[in-house]
C-alpha positions in Angstrom: -143.0 -185.8 62.8 -139.4 -185.4 62.0 -137.8 -182.2 63.3 -134.8 -180.6 61.8 -132.0 -178.8 63.6 -131.2 -175.6 61.8 -128.0 -173.7 62.0 -127.2 -170.2 60.8 -123.7 -169.3 59.6 -123.1 -165.9 58.0 -126.8 -165.3 57.6 -127.5 -168.6 55.7 -129.7 -171.3 57.1 -128.3 -174.8 57.1 -130.2 -178.0 58.1 -127.8 -180.0 60.2 -129.5 -183.0 61.6 -132.9 -184.4 62.6 -133.7 -184.1 66.3 -134.8 -187.4 67.8 -137.2 -185.9 70.4 -139.1 -183.5 68.1 -139.1 -179.7 68.3 -137.5 -177.3 65.9 -134.9 -174.7 66.8 -135.8 -171.4 65.3 -133.2 -169.0 64.1 -132.6 -165.7 65.9 -132.0 -163.5 62.9 -135.2 -161.9 61.5 -134.3 -162.5 57.9 -133.4 -166.1 58.6 -136.7 -166.7 60.4 -138.5 -165.3 57.3 -136.5 -167.6 55.0 -137.5 -170.7 57.1 -141.2 -169.6 56.7 -140.9 -168.9 53.0 -139.1 -172.2 52.3 -141.8 -174.1 54.1 -144.5 -172.4 52.0 -142.7 -173.0 48.8 -142.0 -176.6 49.7 -145.7 -177.2 50.4 -146.7 -175.6 47.1 -144.1 -177.5 45.1 -145.1 -180.8 46.8 -148.7 -180.2 45.9 -147.9 -179.4 42.3 -145.6 -182.4 42.0 -148.3 -184.7 43.4 -150.9 -183.4 40.9 -148.4 -183.8 38.1 -147.6 -187.4 39.1 -151.3 -188.2 39.4 -152.0 -186.9 35.9 -149.1 -188.8 34.4 -150.3 -192.0 36.1 -153.8 -191.5 34.7 -152.5 -190.9 31.2 -150.3 -194.1 31.4 -153.2 -196.2 32.7 -155.5 -194.8 29.9 -152.8 -195.7 27.4 -152.2 -199.2 28.8 -155.9 -200.1 28.9 -156.7 -198.6 25.6 -159.4 -196.4 27.0 -161.5 -194.2 24.7 -160.4 -191.0 26.5 -156.7 -191.8 26.2 -156.0 -188.7 24.0 -157.8 -186.4 26.4 -155.8 -187.9 29.3 -152.5 -187.4 27.5 -153.4 -183.8 26.6 -154.1 -183.2 30.3 -150.8 -184.7 31.3 -148.9 -182.6 28.7 -150.7 -179.5 30.1 -149.6 -180.4 33.6 -146.0 -180.9 32.4 -146.0 -177.5 30.7 -147.4 -175.9 33.9 -144.6 -177.6 36.0 -142.0 -176.1 33.7 -143.6 -172.7 33.9 -143.6 -172.9 37.7 -140.0 -174.0 37.8 -140.8 -177.4 39.3 -139.4 -179.4 36.4 -136.6 -178.7 33.8 -137.9 -178.1 30.3 -135.8 -180.9 28.8 -137.2 -183.4 31.3 -140.7 -182.3 30.5 -140.0 -182.5 26.7 -138.7 -186.1 27.2 -141.8 -187.1 29.1 -144.1 -185.5 26.6 -142.3 -187.2 23.8 -142.7 -190.6 25.5 -146.4 -190.0 26.0 -146.9 -189.0 22.3 -145.0 -192.0 21.2 -147.2 -194.3 23.3 -150.3 -192.6 21.8 -149.2 -193.1 18.2 -148.1 -196.8 18.6 
């Protein structure tokens, strides 16, 4: 496990360096402690959503490449995941639009 050294300057939390021996230095200020916890929670949630999105996109691309019968259903599911990622703020709307366009183009070819 990689541990991070955290520094606080004027109430803001900064990640300075990874500690070689493990262990995390915890901030002393109450609000900074809360920010560390909240950031960890949000990071885990975003990582989970990103992973699910990537999996769905891979499934859609595989279905398109192999010419599977359910390729339209797979693409619809991937587009839905892209829209959800935009709604959650994980992905920029233009990035999602570009990826949806690419999927639609592959379906119609």
